[in-house]
Structure formats: structure tokens, C-alpha cells
DRENMAR-833293 format. One record per residue (C-alpha): residue in one letter; x, y, z. Coordinates in steps of 0.1 Angstrom, whole numbers, plus 5000, padded with zeros to 4 digits. Example, Ala and Ser with C-alpha at 12.3 -4.5 7.8 and 13.67 -1.06 7.14 Angstrom:
<milo rest="A" east="5123" north="4955" up="5078"/>
<milo rest="S" east="5137" north="4989" up="5071"/>
END
This chain:
<milo rest="M" east="0531" north="4560" up="9904"/>
<milo rest="T" east="0533" north="4524" up="9892"/>
<milo rest="D" east="0563" north="4512" up="9872"/>
<milo rest="A" east="0540" north="4507" up="9842"/>
<milo rest="F" east="0534" north="4545" up="9840"/>
<milo rest="R" east="0568" north="4557" up="9854"/>
<milo rest="P" east="0584" north="4581" up="9829"/>
<milo rest="T" east="0619" north="4571" up="9818"/>
<milo rest="A" east="0626" north="4602" up="9798"/>
<milo rest="C" east="0622" north="4639" up="9803"/>
<milo rest="L" east="0624" north="4668" up="9779"/>
<milo rest="A" east="0631" north="4701" up="9797"/>
<milo rest="L" east="0626" north="4734" up="9779"/>
<milo rest="A" east="0646" north="4765" up="9789"/>
<milo rest="D" east="0614" north="4782" up="9801"/>
<milo rest="G" east="0608" north="4754" up="9826"/>
<milo rest="T" east="0582" north="4735" up="9806"/>
<milo rest="L" east="0586" north="4698" up="9811"/>
<milo rest="F" east="0575" north="4668" up="9789"/>
<milo rest="Y" east="0577" north="4633" up="9803"/>
<milo rest="G" east="0576" north="4601" up="9783"/>
<milo rest="R" east="0592" north="4568" up="9777"/>
<milo rest="G" east="0628" north="4568" up="9768"/>
<milo rest="F" east="0644" north="4546" up="9740"/>
<milo rest="G" east="0677" north="4545" up="9724"/>
<milo rest="A" east="0708" north="4557" up="9743"/>
<milo rest="V" east="0707" north="4564" up="9780"/>
<milo rest="G" east="0720" north="4598" up="9791"/>
<milo rest="E" east="0715" north="4635" up="9786"/>
<milo rest="T" east="0719" north="4659" up="9757"/>
<milo rest="T" east="0713" north="4696" up="9751"/>
<milo rest="A" east="0702" north="4711" up="9718"/>
<milo rest="E" east="0678" north="4734" up="9699"/>
<milo rest="L" east="0644" north="4718" up="9694"/>
<milo rest="C" east="0627" north="4718" up="9660"/>
<milo rest="F" east="0598" north="4699" up="9645"/>
<milo rest="N" east="0597" north="4681" up="9612"/>
<milo rest="T" east="0565" north="4674" up="9593"/>
<milo rest="A" east="0577" north="4647" up="9569"/>
<milo rest="M" east="0556" north="4616" up="9568"/>
<milo rest="T" east="0586" north="4593" up="9559"/>
<milo rest="G" east="0623" north="4592" up="9562"/>
<milo rest="Y" east="0631" north="4594" up="9599"/>
<milo rest="Q" east="0664" north="4576" up="9593"/>
<milo rest="E" east="0675" north="4601" up="9566"/>
<milo rest="I" east="0665" north="4630" up="9589"/>
<milo rest="M" east="0684" north="4617" up="9619"/>
<milo rest="T" east="0715" north="4611" up="9597"/>
<milo rest="D" east="0712" north="4645" up="9579"/>
<milo rest="P" east="0743" north="4666" up="9589"/>
<milo rest="S" east="0721" north="4697" up="9587"/>
<milo rest="Y" east="0705" north="4686" up="9620"/>
<milo rest="A" east="0737" north="4689" up="9641"/>
<milo rest="G" east="0729" north="4706" up="9674"/>
<milo rest="Q" east="0691" north="4698" up="9672"/>
<milo rest="V" east="0666" north="4675" up="9687"/>
<milo rest="V" east="0639" north="4667" up="9662"/>
<milo rest="T" east="0602" north="4665" up="9671"/>
<milo rest="F" east="0584" north="4643" up="9645"/>
<milo rest="T" east="0548" north="4654" up="9639"/>
<milo rest="F" east="0540" north="4622" up="9621"/>
<milo rest="P" east="0533" north="4595" up="9648"/>
<milo rest="H" east="0544" north="4564" up="9630"/>
<milo rest="V" east="0581" north="4563" up="9637"/>
<milo rest="G" east="0601" north="4530" up="9636"/>
<milo rest="N" east="0576" north="4511" up="9616"/>
<milo rest="V" east="0600" north="4505" up="9586"/>
<milo rest="G" east="0631" north="4500" up="9607"/>
<milo rest="V" east="0665" north="4511" up="9596"/>
<milo rest="N" east="0690" north="4499" up="9570"/>
<milo rest="P" east="0725" north="4510" up="9559"/>
<milo rest="E" east="0714" north="4521" up="9525"/>
<milo rest="D" east="0692" north="4549" up="9540"/>
<milo rest="D" east="0720" north="4566" up="9560"/>
<milo rest="E" east="0728" north="4601" up="9547"/>
<milo rest="T" east="0761" north="4600" up="9566"/>
<milo rest="A" east="0780" north="4574" up="9586"/>
<milo rest="D" east="0762" north="4581" up="9620"/>
<milo rest="P" east="0732" north="4600" up="9633"/>
<milo rest="V" east="0739" north="4637" up="9636"/>
<milo rest="A" east="0707" north="4649" up="9652"/>
<milo rest="A" east="0711" north="4650" up="9690"/>
<milo rest="G" east="0678" north="4632" up="9697"/>
<milo rest="M" east="0642" north="4625" up="9686"/>
<milo rest="V" east="0608" north="4632" up="9701"/>
<milo rest="V" east="0578" north="4611" up="9690"/>
<milo rest="K" east="0541" north="4606" up="9698"/>
<milo rest="W" east="0540" north="4568" up="9699"/>
<milo rest="D" east="0568" north="4545" up="9710"/>
<milo rest="P" east="0587" north="4531" up="9680"/>
<milo rest="T" east="0571" north="4499" up="9667"/>
<milo rest="E" east="0587" north="4467" up="9655"/>
<milo rest="P" east="0597" north="4471" up="9618"/>
<milo rest="S" east="0575" north="4457" up="9591"/>
<milo rest="N" east="0594" north="4463" up="9559"/>
<milo rest="W" east="0614" north="4440" up="9537"/>
<milo rest="R" east="0643" north="4464" up="9536"/>
<milo rest="A" east="0646" north="4466" up="9574"/>
<milo rest="A" east="0680" north="4454" up="9587"/>
<milo rest="E" east="0674" north="4465" up="9623"/>
<milo rest="A" east="0649" north="4481" up="9646"/>
<milo rest="L" east="0651" north="4518" up="9654"/>
<milo rest="T" east="0656" north="4515" up="9691"/>
<milo rest="P" east="0688" north="4494" up="9692"/>
<milo rest="W" east="0702" north="4515" up="9662"/>
<milo rest="L" east="0698" north="4547" up="9682"/>
<milo rest="A" east="0713" north="4531" up="9714"/>
<milo rest="R" east="0743" north="4518" up="9695"/>
<milo rest="R" east="0749" north="4552" up="9680"/>
<milo rest="G" east="0745" north="4572" up="9712"/>
<milo rest="R" east="0712" north="4590" up="9703"/>
<milo rest="I" east="0683" north="4595" up="9728"/>
<milo rest="G" east="0646" north="4592" up="9720"/>
<milo rest="I" east="0615" north="4600" up="9740"/>
<milo rest="G" east="0581" north="4586" up="9731"/>
<milo rest="G" east="0546" north="4592" up="9745"/>
<milo rest="V" east="0549" north="4630" up="9741"/>
<milo rest="D" east="0520" north="4653" up="9730"/>
<milo rest="T" east="0539" north="4664" up="9699"/>
<milo rest="R" east="0510" north="4686" up="9687"/>
<milo rest="R" east="0513" north="4707" up="9719"/>
<milo rest="L" east="0550" north="4708" up="9716"/>
<milo rest="T" east="0549" north="4718" up="9679"/>
<milo rest="R" east="0524" north="4746" up="9687"/>
<milo rest="A" east="0548" north="4759" up="9714"/>
<milo rest="I" east="0577" north="4759" up="9689"/>
<milo rest="R" east="0557" north="4778" up="9663"/>
<milo rest="H" east="0545" north="4804" up="9687"/>
<milo rest="Q" east="0576" north="4809" up="9709"/>
<milo rest="G" east="0604" north="4800" up="9685"/>
<milo rest="A" east="0628" north="4771" up="9686"/>
<milo rest="P" east="0636" north="4765" up="9723"/>
<milo rest="H" east="0667" north="4753" up="9739"/>
<milo rest="V" east="0662" north="4720" up="9756"/>
<milo rest="A" east="0678" north="4692" up="9777"/>
<milo rest="L" east="0667" north="4657" up="9769"/>
<milo rest="A" east="0674" north="4629" up="9794"/>
<milo rest="H" east="0668" north="4592" up="9794"/>
<milo rest="D" east="0671" north="4572" up="9826"/>
<milo rest="P" east="0656" north="4537" up="9828"/>
<milo rest="E" east="0651" north="4543" up="9866"/>
<milo rest="G" east="0631" north="4574" up="9859"/>
<milo rest="K" east="0653" north="4595" up="9882"/>
<milo rest="F" east="0657" north="4631" up="9870"/>
<milo rest="D" east="0672" north="4663" up="9885"/>
<milo rest="I" east="0647" north="4686" up="9870"/>
<milo rest="D" east="0663" north="4718" up="9882"/>
<milo rest="A" east="0696" north="4707" up="9867"/>
<milo rest="L" east="0680" north="4698" up="9834"/>
<milo rest="V" east="0663" north="4732" up="9831"/>
<milo rest="Q" east="0696" north="4749" up="9839"/>
<milo rest="K" east="0714" north="4729" up="9812"/>
<milo rest="A" east="0687" north="4739" up="9787"/>
<milo rest="R" east="0692" north="4775" up="9796"/>
<milo rest="A" east="0730" north="4772" up="9794"/>
<milo rest="F" east="0729" north="4759" up="9758"/>
<milo rest="R" east="0744" north="4786" up="9737"/>
<milo rest="G" east="0722" north="4781" up="9707"/>
<milo rest="L" east="0730" north="4779" up="9670"/>
<milo rest="E" east="0735" north="4817" up="9663"/>
<milo rest="G" east="0772" north="4824" up="9658"/>
<milo rest="L" east="0780" north="4787" up="9658"/>
<milo rest="D" east="0801" north="4771" up="9630"/>
<milo rest="L" east="0790" north="4735" up="9629"/>
<milo rest="A" east="0802" north="4728" up="9594"/>
<milo rest="R" east="0837" north="4722" up="9607"/>
<milo rest="E" east="0823" north="4694" up="9629"/>
<milo rest="V" east="0805" north="4675" up="9602"/>
<milo rest="T" east="0827" north="4681" up="9571"/>
<milo rest="C" east="0850" north="4654" up="9558"/>
<milo rest="A" east="0885" north="4651" up="9571"/>
<milo rest="Q" east="0901" north="4648" up="9537"/>
<milo rest="S" east="0890" north="4649" up="9500"/>
<milo rest="Y" east="0875" north="4619" up="9483"/>
<milo rest="R" east="0859" north="4609" up="9450"/>
<milo rest="W" east="0822" north="4600" up="9447"/>
<milo rest="S" east="0807" north="4580" up="9418"/>
<milo rest="E" east="0777" north="4562" up="9434"/>
<milo rest="T" east="0744" north="4570" up="9417"/>
<milo rest="K" east="0708" north="4571" up="9430"/>
<milo rest="W" east="0690" north="4540" up="9442"/>
<milo rest="S" east="0666" north="4523" up="9418"/>
<milo rest="W" east="0644" north="4492" up="9418"/>
<milo rest="P" east="0655" north="4464" up="9416"/>
<milo rest="H" east="0692" north="4470" up="9414"/>
<milo rest="G" east="0699" north="4493" up="9443"/>
<milo rest="F" east="0726" north="4520" up="9439"/>
<milo rest="G" east="0744" north="4523" up="9406"/>
<milo rest="R" east="0778" north="4535" up="9395"/>
<milo rest="L" east="0788" north="4564" up="9373"/>
<milo rest="E" east="0801" north="4549" up="9340"/>
<milo rest="A" east="0803" north="4577" up="9316"/>
<milo rest="P" east="0812" north="4610" up="9334"/>
<milo rest="R" east="0806" north="4642" up="9315"/>
<milo rest="H" east="0817" north="4668" up="9339"/>
<milo rest="K" east="0843" north="4672" up="9367"/>
<milo rest="V" east="0826" north="4688" up="9397"/>
<milo rest="V" east="0841" north="4699" up="9430"/>
<milo rest="A" east="0816" north="4696" up="9459"/>
<milo rest="I" east="0824" north="4716" up="9491"/>
<milo rest="D" east="0813" north="4695" up="9520"/>
<milo rest="Y" east="0796" north="4717" up="9547"/>
<milo rest="G" east="0777" north="4686" up="9558"/>
<milo rest="A" east="0767" north="4670" up="9525"/>
<milo rest="K" east="0740" north="4644" up="9523"/>
<milo rest="R" east="0749" north="4612" up="9504"/>
<milo rest="N" east="0718" north="4615" up="9482"/>
<milo rest="I" east="0729" north="4649" up="9470"/>
<milo rest="L" east="0762" north="4635" up="9458"/>
<milo rest="R" east="0743" north="4606" up="9442"/>
<milo rest="S" east="0721" north="4630" up="9424"/>
<milo rest="L" east="0751" north="4648" up="9410"/>
<milo rest="A" east="0767" north="4615" up="9399"/>
<milo rest="S" east="0734" north="4605" up="9383"/>
<milo rest="T" east="0736" north="4635" up="9360"/>
<milo rest="G" east="0770" north="4626" up="9348"/>
<milo rest="C" east="0792" north="4644" up="9373"/>
<milo rest="D" east="0825" north="4630" up="9384"/>
<milo rest="V" east="0825" north="4644" up="9419"/>
<milo rest="T" east="0855" north="4653" up="9441"/>
<milo rest="V" east="0845" north="4663" up="9476"/>
<milo rest="L" east="0866" north="4688" up="9495"/>
<milo rest="P" east="0864" north="4698" up="9532"/>
<milo rest="A" east="0845" north="4730" up="9542"/>
<milo rest="T" east="0878" north="4747" up="9548"/>
<milo rest="A" east="0891" north="4742" up="9512"/>
<milo rest="T" east="0907" north="4772" up="9496"/>
<milo rest="A" east="0902" north="4787" up="9462"/>
<milo rest="D" east="0935" north="4773" up="9452"/>
<milo rest="D" east="0924" north="4738" up="9463"/>
<milo rest="I" east="0893" north="4741" up="9442"/>
<milo rest="L" east="0908" north="4755" up="9411"/>
<milo rest="A" east="0938" north="4732" up="9411"/>
<milo rest="L" east="0914" north="4704" up="9402"/>
<milo rest="A" east="0902" north="4723" up="9371"/>
<milo rest="P" east="0866" north="4715" up="9376"/>
<milo rest="D" east="0838" north="4722" up="9352"/>
<milo rest="G" east="0815" north="4733" up="9380"/>
<milo rest="L" east="0814" north="4740" up="9417"/>
<milo rest="F" east="0788" north="4726" up="9441"/>
<milo rest="L" east="0781" north="4740" up="9476"/>
<milo rest="S" east="0765" north="4715" up="9499"/>
<milo rest="N" east="0739" north="4717" up="9527"/>
<milo rest="G" east="0750" north="4718" up="9563"/>
<milo rest="P" east="0743" north="4729" up="9599"/>
<milo rest="G" east="0748" north="4760" up="9620"/>
<milo rest="D" east="0749" north="4797" up="9614"/>
<milo rest="P" east="0759" north="4805" up="9578"/>
<milo rest="A" east="0775" north="4838" up="9589"/>
<milo rest="A" east="0799" north="4818" up="9612"/>
<milo rest="T" east="0808" north="4793" up="9585"/>
<milo rest="G" east="0811" north="4822" up="9561"/>
<milo rest="V" east="0841" north="4837" up="9580"/>
<milo rest="Y" east="0863" north="4813" up="9560"/>
<milo rest="A" east="0839" north="4800" up="9533"/>
<milo rest="V" east="0828" north="4834" up="9519"/>
<milo rest="P" east="0863" north="4846" up="9509"/>
<milo rest="T" east="0869" north="4813" up="9492"/>
<milo rest="I" east="0837" north="4815" up="9471"/>
<milo rest="R" east="0843" north="4851" up="9463"/>
<milo rest="E" east="0878" north="4843" up="9450"/>
<milo rest="V" east="0866" north="4814" up="9429"/>
<milo rest="L" east="0840" north="4837" up="9414"/>
<milo rest="E" east="0866" north="4863" up="9406"/>
<milo rest="R" east="0891" north="4838" up="9391"/>
<milo rest="S" east="0867" north="4815" up="9372"/>
<milo rest="N" east="0835" north="4816" up="9352"/>
<milo rest="M" east="0825" north="4781" up="9360"/>
<milo rest="P" east="0788" north="4773" up="9369"/>
<milo rest="V" east="0781" north="4772" up="9407"/>
<milo rest="F" east="0752" north="4755" up="9423"/>
<milo rest="G" east="0743" north="4757" up="9460"/>
<milo rest="I" east="0718" north="4739" up="9483"/>
<milo rest="C" east="0706" north="4749" up="9518"/>
<milo rest="L" east="0737" north="4761" up="9537"/>
<milo rest="G" east="0755" north="4763" up="9504"/>
<milo rest="H" east="0727" north="4786" up="9492"/>
<milo rest="Q" east="0732" north="4809" up="9522"/>
<milo rest="I" east="0770" north="4809" up="9518"/>
<milo rest="L" east="0767" north="4818" up="9481"/>
<milo rest="A" east="0743" north="4847" up="9491"/>
<milo rest="L" east="0767" north="4860" up="9516"/>
<milo rest="A" east="0796" north="4858" up="9491"/>
<milo rest="L" east="0775" north="4879" up="9467"/>
<milo rest="G" east="0769" north="4905" up="9493"/>
<milo rest="A" east="0735" north="4895" up="9510"/>
<milo rest="R" east="0728" north="4889" up="9546"/>
<milo rest="T" east="0713" north="4859" up="9565"/>
<milo rest="V" east="0690" north="4860" up="9596"/>
<milo rest="K" east="0678" north="4834" up="9622"/>
<milo rest="M" east="0642" north="4823" up="9617"/>
<milo rest="N" east="0616" north="4819" up="9644"/>
<milo rest="H" east="0613" north="4781" up="9640"/>
<milo rest="G" east="0628" north="4774" up="9606"/>
<milo rest="H" east="0614" north="4751" up="9579"/>
<milo rest="H" east="0617" north="4714" up="9584"/>
<milo rest="G" east="0596" north="4690" up="9564"/>
<milo rest="A" east="0588" north="4674" up="9531"/>
<milo rest="N" east="0557" north="4693" up="9522"/>
<milo rest="H" east="0568" north="4729" up="9517"/>
<milo rest="P" east="0553" north="4748" up="9487"/>
<milo rest="V" east="0578" north="4770" up="9468"/>
<milo rest="K" east="0570" north="4792" up="9439"/>
<milo rest="D" east="0594" north="4797" up="9410"/>
<milo rest="K" east="0590" north="4834" up="9403"/>
<milo rest="E" east="0604" north="4831" up="9368"/>
<milo rest="T" east="0581" north="4803" up="9356"/>
<milo rest="G" east="0551" north="4806" up="9379"/>
<milo rest="K" east="0554" north="4769" up="9388"/>
<milo rest="V" east="0548" north="4757" up="9423"/>
<milo rest="E" east="0569" north="4729" up="9436"/>
<milo rest="I" east="0564" north="4709" up="9468"/>
<milo rest="T" east="0598" north="4707" up="9484"/>
<milo rest="S" east="0618" north="4692" up="9512"/>
<milo rest="M" east="0634" north="4717" up="9536"/>
<milo rest="N" east="0656" north="4718" up="9566"/>
<milo rest="H" east="0669" north="4752" up="9577"/>
<milo rest="G" east="0668" north="4776" up="9606"/>
<milo rest="F" east="0684" north="4806" up="9589"/>
<milo rest="T" east="0673" north="4824" up="9557"/>
<milo rest="V" east="0686" north="4848" up="9532"/>
<milo rest="D" east="0673" north="4884" up="9537"/>
<milo rest="T" east="0657" north="4891" up="9504"/>
<milo rest="Q" east="0660" north="4929" up="9509"/>
<milo rest="S" east="0698" north="4926" up="9511"/>
<milo rest="L" east="0703" north="4910" up="9477"/>
<milo rest="P" east="0726" north="4932" up="9457"/>
<milo rest="E" east="0722" north="4945" up="9421"/>
<milo rest="G" east="0727" north="4917" up="9396"/>
<milo rest="V" east="0714" north="4890" up="9419"/>
<milo rest="R" east="0678" north="4880" up="9414"/>
<milo rest="E" east="0654" north="4862" up="9438"/>
<milo rest="T" east="0641" north="4831" up="9419"/>
<milo rest="H" east="0621" north="4812" up="9444"/>
<milo rest="V" east="0599" north="4820" up="9475"/>
<milo rest="S" east="0582" north="4800" up="9502"/>
<milo rest="L" east="0544" north="4801" up="9499"/>
<milo rest="F" east="0542" north="4795" up="9537"/>
<milo rest="D" east="0558" north="4827" up="9548"/>
<milo rest="G" east="0573" north="4845" up="9517"/>
<milo rest="S" east="0609" north="4838" up="9528"/>
<milo rest="N" east="0637" north="4835" up="9502"/>
<milo rest="C" east="0641" north="4800" up="9486"/>
<milo rest="G" east="0664" north="4807" up="9456"/>
<milo rest="I" east="0687" north="4832" up="9439"/>
<milo rest="R" east="0707" north="4835" up="9407"/>
<milo rest="M" east="0732" north="4859" up="9392"/>
<milo rest="E" east="0717" north="4876" up="9362"/>
<milo rest="E" east="0748" north="4874" up="9339"/>
<milo rest="R" east="0764" north="4842" up="9350"/>
<milo rest="P" east="0754" north="4805" up="9356"/>
<milo rest="V" east="0756" north="4809" up="9394"/>
<milo rest="F" east="0724" north="4798" up="9413"/>
<milo rest="S" east="0712" north="4782" up="9445"/>
<milo rest="V" east="0681" north="4771" up="9464"/>
<milo rest="Q" east="0672" north="4769" up="9500"/>
<milo rest="Y" east="0654" north="4736" up="9497"/>
<milo rest="H" east="0666" north="4701" up="9490"/>
<milo rest="P" east="0660" north="4690" up="9454"/>
<milo rest="E" east="0674" north="4655" up="9461"/>
<milo rest="A" east="0644" north="4651" up="9485"/>
<milo rest="S" east="0655" north="4622" up="9507"/>
<milo rest="P" east="0629" north="4621" up="9521"/>
<milo rest="G" east="0604" north="4641" up="9501"/>
<milo rest="P" east="0589" north="4648" up="9467"/>
<milo rest="Q" east="0608" north="4648" up="9434"/>
<milo rest="D" east="0594" north="4681" up="9420"/>
<milo rest="S" east="0628" north="4699" up="9421"/>
<milo rest="A" east="0651" north="4672" up="9408"/>
<milo rest="Y" east="0654" north="4691" up="9375"/>
<milo rest="L" east="0678" north="4715" up="9392"/>
<milo rest="F" east="0706" north="4689" up="9390"/>
<milo rest="D" east="0699" north="4687" up="9352"/>
<milo rest="R" east="0700" north="4726" up="9351"/>
<milo rest="F" east="0735" north="4725" up="9367"/>
<milo rest="S" east="0746" north="4699" up="9342"/>
<milo rest="A" east="0732" north="4719" up="9313"/>
<milo rest="A" east="0750" north="4750" up="9325"/>
<milo rest="M" east="0783" north="4730" up="9324"/>
<milo rest="D" east="0774" north="4718" up="9289"/>
<milo rest="A" east="0769" north="4754" up="9278"/>
<milo rest="A" east="0801" north="4766" up="9294"/>
END
């Protein structure tokens, strides 16, 4: 094999399947669960979304790297996804907002990429067999211990039973007042706050916090382990439960009692997204289950059962709320039109609601942005 065609990266699945390609970004090895994302834009936001902790992301859209990266598009301080798999090698950026190319950005931040992979074949394998455990290695010399890589993939414990919110949550509380990006001014600043909101950070994306601020919310972010006393001591008008990674039942060991106590002691509106949706469902008495391959992308159709409206949404989750376990007084509000899985709930007698998808949509469509206004309206009414 000539150097021109020598693979410098290897993706080893736990079943022994191997994918060779060209490595980029950091040199080394990592183990994770493998998922695929069907979004056509936003690879930087996806890589820095804390919900992807413990996962390597296969991008089904082949053009990755063409708009470069820039500090404004980070959803958290550093990439959280363990690595990325792409069809074509990252290209040089061609975008006026680009501050850096993707490859050095990944290298500096310790994340591995592999290009030249048949991502369609890989995606079909994930769909049919479920999200596999993998080991991803990048060696510029192309030297791989294949048996060791397969064994490392098999030894990965998986995401079930894993509380990753503790690893990505903030270390201490902080205030947030930055609003959404708009042309030509960039990010704005909250000037006339209408509501005090406490946001529990299970792995919050910055654009969710910006969306809250853009609807007039003066946001105080608390760590995932915050207690009911911590929350109520701030006398908020509303409580927000953020997105995040891992098994909701594992995070729920400490998060569920907190949410239940807040619901018992206060009538404030509560709004949850993604992991926050699952945590709220658990607190109300429902169950969550691991999905075969989850939902990851920016083109997921969701039906609002109460209005009949269909929204195209952005999703990223590997667990789902078991609709059959919803207790009396809790209504299913949204369902996936891909597989019928639960995508939203609300309490019938109180302003407490949540959705599985991402209404801030970074990346993704803006169909569901109204949910932030609904949360604000609920606080107005309260």
C-alpha cells in the first residue's frame, strides 16, 4: 500500500467491523457510543453540544469543514463529542465568519476525526443494529493494534446507567443576559428583564440560554446538583430544565427529588428541553427507555397533538419517555412522525410542560421557537 492510500485512522466497532480512513484533528484513541446526525449545517454547534458527551458523531451530510469554525458558534467552551466521522476530508473554509479551519480546531481541543468513510453504509448499520460501541484511533503512521481497538470498543460501558450531567454541568452558578445573534449586530444584551428564571444546567447549550434572555428572562444558571432550597431561595418566576447527556434515570437519582420538591412547594411555571424533558417526566411518575439509535438531526417532523400542527425540529437524544407510563393528569402533547415516540408533555392543571426536541434549533429550523414565548406567557399569567 502506498503512502498516498495508507489509512491514518481506524474506526473499530464492538462486533469487529472496521472502517479505515484518513485521520484529522487530534492524534490518539477514544471510545464512545456511535450515532449519526442528519443535519446539513452546524457541525461546530453539534460538536460543542454537551448532549453529545460520550458519543462519536457520524455526519451524513458530506460537506464538513467548508464554513470553518468561529468562537461565536460554540455551544459550550470546548467540544464535548468524543469524535467525528465524515465522508469527505474537511475542506478549507470559505465563509466570511470563519476564524479558523476545522482540523486545527479539533487538534487543539483534543478531538479525533476520520474522513473517507462510507457514511451511508455506517448509518445503515447503526439504524439496523442499534448505536454501537466503538473505538476511534488516529495515527499519522497508520499503525493500529486492531485486536486491542476491538477489545476497547467491547469494554466501553455504554450510556445506560451513566450520569454524564455531572461531567458537563457548570461548577458554580452564574447569570446569563446575552441574547440571540442577529444581523448585522451579532449577539445582543438583555436590557429590560421581565422575569427571573432559574435554569438547571444538565448540559445547557448557550443558544438555549440566549433564547430565554431574548424573551425577557433574567437567567440564573445553577449546577445540575442544585437543591430545591437553592432554587427557591432565588424566588424565580419560572424554572427551566436544560438539555444534557447520558441516562436520565441515572441523573434523576438526584435531579428527580429536587424537581418533585419544587413542584410541591411552588406553583411557578416549569419548562424542560431534551434531558430536562425526561427528568420532568420522571419527576411526574413516568419512565424513560433507551432507544435503538436515537434521534439526531435537524429535519425531524413532530406533530402537536393539541393543534394538529406539524413542526420540523432539531433533535439529539438516545433515550425517550415511555408514553404508556405517563400518569393521570399528565398529557402527551407532541409525537415524532418518524416513529411515534414521545416528544412533549404537559400537566393538565398547571403551567408545567416540556419537549424532547430543541426549539432553539442551533442548528436547525425555527418552527418551535414559540415555546420560549409560551414559557414567558405562562410567567406573565402567573
